[in-house]
C-alpha positions as CSV (number, residue, x, y, z in Angstrom):
1,M,6.6,27.4,3.5
2,V,6.4,23.6,3.4
3,S,9.7,23.4,1.4
4,E,11.5,25.4,4.0
5,R,10.2,23.2,6.8
6,V,11.3,20.1,4.9
7,L,14.8,21.5,4.2
8,S,15.0,22.5,7.9
9,A,14.1,19.0,8.9
10,I,16.6,17.5,6.6
11,G,19.3,19.8,8.0
12,E,18.4,18.7,11.5
13,A,18.4,15.1,10.5
14,I,21.9,15.4,9.0
15,A,23.2,17.2,12.1
16,A,21.7,14.5,14.4
17,M,23.4,11.6,12.5
18,S,26.0,9.8,14.5
19,M,29.3,8.6,12.9
20,W,27.9,5.0,13.3
21,E,24.8,5.9,11.4
22,L,26.8,7.7,8.7
23,G,29.1,4.7,8.4
24,A,26.1,2.4,8.1
25,V,24.6,4.5,5.3
26,V,27.9,4.7,3.4
27,L,28.3,0.9,3.6
28,A,24.7,0.3,2.6
29,L,25.3,2.4,-0.5
30,A,28.6,0.6,-1.2
31,Y,26.7,-2.7,-0.9
32,L,24.2,-1.7,-3.6
33,I,26.9,-0.3,-6.0
34,L,29.0,-3.4,-5.6
35,A,26.0,-5.7,-6.0
36,M,25.3,-3.9,-9.3
37,R,28.7,-4.9,-10.5
38,E,28.4,-8.5,-9.3
39,N,31.2,-7.9,-6.9
40,S,31.2,-10.3,-3.9
41,L,32.7,-7.6,-1.7
42,C,29.1,-6.2,-1.5
43,W,28.3,-8.8,1.1
44,Y,31.1,-7.6,3.4
45,A,29.7,-4.1,3.2
46,A,26.2,-5.5,3.8
47,F,27.3,-7.5,6.8
48,V,29.0,-4.5,8.6
49,S,26.3,-2.1,7.7
50,T,23.6,-4.5,8.9
51,A,25.5,-5.1,12.2
52,I,25.7,-1.4,12.9
53,Y,22.0,-1.0,12.1
54,L,21.1,-3.9,14.4
55,F,22.5,-2.0,17.4
56,L,21.3,1.4,16.3
57,F,17.7,0.1,16.0
58,W,17.9,-1.7,19.3
59,D,19.3,1.5,20.9
60,V,16.2,3.5,19.8
61,S,13.8,0.7,20.8
62,L,12.9,-0.3,17.2
63,L,12.9,-4.0,18.2
64,M,11.3,-5.5,15.1
65,E,13.7,-3.6,12.8
66,S,16.6,-4.8,15.0
67,A,15.4,-8.4,14.8
68,L,15.1,-8.1,11.0
69,Q,18.8,-7.2,10.8
70,I,19.6,-10.7,12.1
71,F,18.0,-12.1,8.9
72,Y,20.0,-9.6,6.8
73,L,23.2,-10.7,8.6
74,A,22.5,-14.3,7.7
75,M,21.7,-13.4,4.1
76,A,24.9,-11.5,3.9
77,V,26.8,-14.6,4.9
78,Y,24.7,-16.7,2.5
79,G,25.1,-14.2,-0.3
80,W,28.9,-14.2,0.1
81,W,28.9,-18.0,0.1
82,A,26.8,-18.2,-3.0
83,W,28.8,-15.5,-4.8
84,R,32.3,-16.6,-3.6
85,N,35.1,-16.9,-6.2
86,R,37.2,-19.9,-6.8
87,G,40.5,-18.6,-7.9
88,D,39.9,-16.4,-10.9
89,V,36.7,-18.2,-11.9
90,Q,33.4,-17.2,-10.4
91,A,31.2,-19.9,-8.9
92,E,28.5,-21.5,-11.0
93,L,25.9,-19.0,-9.9
94,H,24.9,-16.7,-12.8
95,I,22.2,-14.1,-13.3
96,H,19.0,-15.8,-14.3
97,C,15.2,-15.2,-14.5
98,W,12.5,-16.8,-12.5
99,K,9.5,-18.3,-14.3
100,L,6.2,-16.3,-14.2
101,R,4.6,-19.0,-12.0
102,T,7.4,-18.5,-9.4
103,H,6.9,-14.7,-9.4
104,L,3.1,-15.2,-8.9
105,L,3.7,-17.5,-6.0
106,V,6.2,-15.1,-4.4
107,I,3.9,-12.1,-4.9
108,A,0.9,-14.1,-3.4
109,A,3.0,-15.1,-0.4
110,V,4.1,-11.5,0.2
111,G,0.5,-10.4,-0.1
112,V,-0.7,-12.9,2.4
113,L,2.0,-12.1,4.9
114,T,1.4,-8.4,4.4
115,L,-2.3,-8.8,5.2
116,V,-1.7,-11.1,8.2
117,F,1.0,-9.1,9.9
118,G,-0.6,-5.8,8.8
119,Y,-3.8,-6.8,10.6
120,V,-1.9,-7.9,13.7
121,L,0.0,-4.6,13.8
122,H,-3.2,-2.6,13.2
123,T,-5.2,-4.4,15.9
124,S,-2.5,-4.9,18.5
125,T,-0.2,-2.0,18.2
126,H,-0.1,1.7,17.5
127,A,1.9,1.3,14.3
128,E,1.5,3.8,11.6
129,L,0.6,2.5,8.1
130,P,0.9,-1.1,9.4
131,Y,0.0,-2.7,6.0
132,L,2.5,-0.7,4.0
133,D,5.1,-1.3,6.8
134,S,4.5,-5.0,6.7
135,F,4.6,-5.0,2.9
136,T,8.1,-3.3,2.7
137,T,9.4,-5.7,5.4
138,W,8.4,-8.9,3.8
139,G,9.1,-7.7,0.3
140,A,12.6,-6.8,1.4
141,V,13.1,-10.3,2.9
142,V,12.1,-12.0,-0.3
143,T,14.1,-9.6,-2.6
144,T,17.2,-9.9,-0.5
145,Y,17.1,-13.7,-1.1
146,M,16.6,-12.9,-4.8
147,V,19.8,-10.8,-4.9
148,A,21.8,-13.6,-3.2
149,R,20.5,-16.0,-5.9
150,K,21.2,-13.5,-8.7
151,V,17.6,-13.4,-9.9
152,L,17.4,-10.6,-12.5
153,E,14.0,-9.4,-11.5
154,N,15.1,-8.5,-8.0
155,W,15.8,-5.0,-9.2
156,I,12.2,-4.6,-10.3
157,Y,11.0,-5.8,-6.9
158,W,13.3,-3.3,-5.2
159,I,11.9,-0.4,-7.3
160,V,8.4,-1.1,-5.9
161,I,9.7,-1.7,-2.3
162,D,12.0,1.3,-2.2
163,S,9.4,3.6,-3.8
164,T,6.9,2.5,-1.2
165,S,9.5,3.1,1.5
166,V,10.0,6.7,0.4
167,Y,6.3,7.3,1.0
168,L,6.5,5.7,4.4
169,Y,9.6,7.7,5.5
170,I,8.1,11.0,4.3
171,D,4.9,10.2,6.1
172,R,6.9,9.7,9.3
173,G,9.0,12.8,8.9
174,L,12.2,10.9,8.1
175,Y,13.1,13.1,5.2
176,L,16.8,12.3,5.1
177,T,16.1,8.5,4.9
178,A,13.5,9.2,2.2
179,L,16.1,11.0,0.2
180,L,18.4,8.1,0.6
181,F,15.8,5.7,-0.7
182,I,15.0,8.0,-3.7
183,F,18.7,7.6,-4.5
184,Y,18.3,3.9,-4.0
185,V,15.5,3.8,-6.6
186,V,17.8,5.5,-9.2
187,L,20.6,3.0,-8.5
188,V,18.2,0.1,-8.6
189,V,17.1,1.1,-12.1
190,I,20.7,1.4,-13.2
191,G,21.4,-2.0,-11.6
192,F,18.6,-3.7,-13.5
193,F,19.9,-2.5,-16.9
194,Q,23.5,-3.5,-15.9
195,W,22.4,-7.0,-14.9
196,R,20.2,-7.4,-17.9
197,T,23.1,-6.6,-20.2
198,I,25.2,-9.2,-18.4
199,Y,22.4,-11.7,-18.6
200,Q,21.8,-11.1,-22.3
201,R,25.6,-11.4,-23.0
202,E,25.8,-14.7,-21.1
203,Q,22.7,-16.1,-22.8
204,A,24.2,-15.2,-26.2
205,A,27.4,-16.9,-25.3
206,V,25.6,-20.1,-24.3
207,S,23.6,-20.2,-27.5
208,E,26.7,-19.9,-29.7
């Protein structure tokens, strides 16, 4: 049965996980949970997790994914700087919303980059699902910046990106990673409502 093959593949994937990979996964989850709570420690978890993934991807010849981790390392440093605390008072960066025009420009830019890089991958490589792969990559780049800037809508972007990633990983037989991203989607939904509550509370305090 298909379900038995899937479960078997998941079991094999778990057995094949190295301690480094397991550590990277745990730290990646810690990053997301801490980010949901606006805890600047999330960027420490992100930095170490990303550093591990950089070498893991390089070791298995996933060169583009490895190079992308360099961007994530830089964003982890930037995110920590932007979120850093000054004594007991958090820096002046608060959860906020982008204007509709900004979202339209960002979506258009991601769309163009997806088409351009998807076409290059499709015509010059043997990449599977090149357009979806390009979309998740560029979408993640933009959304990571949104997290660092505490843009509320980042969680909505992540829902789309992570859901698309689930399909990609299932298509490639990476069932364990697909399960991880399904869990991510659940956490992202929770994160959105947590940040929205904080945002609404801060806006109410300002208007008083």
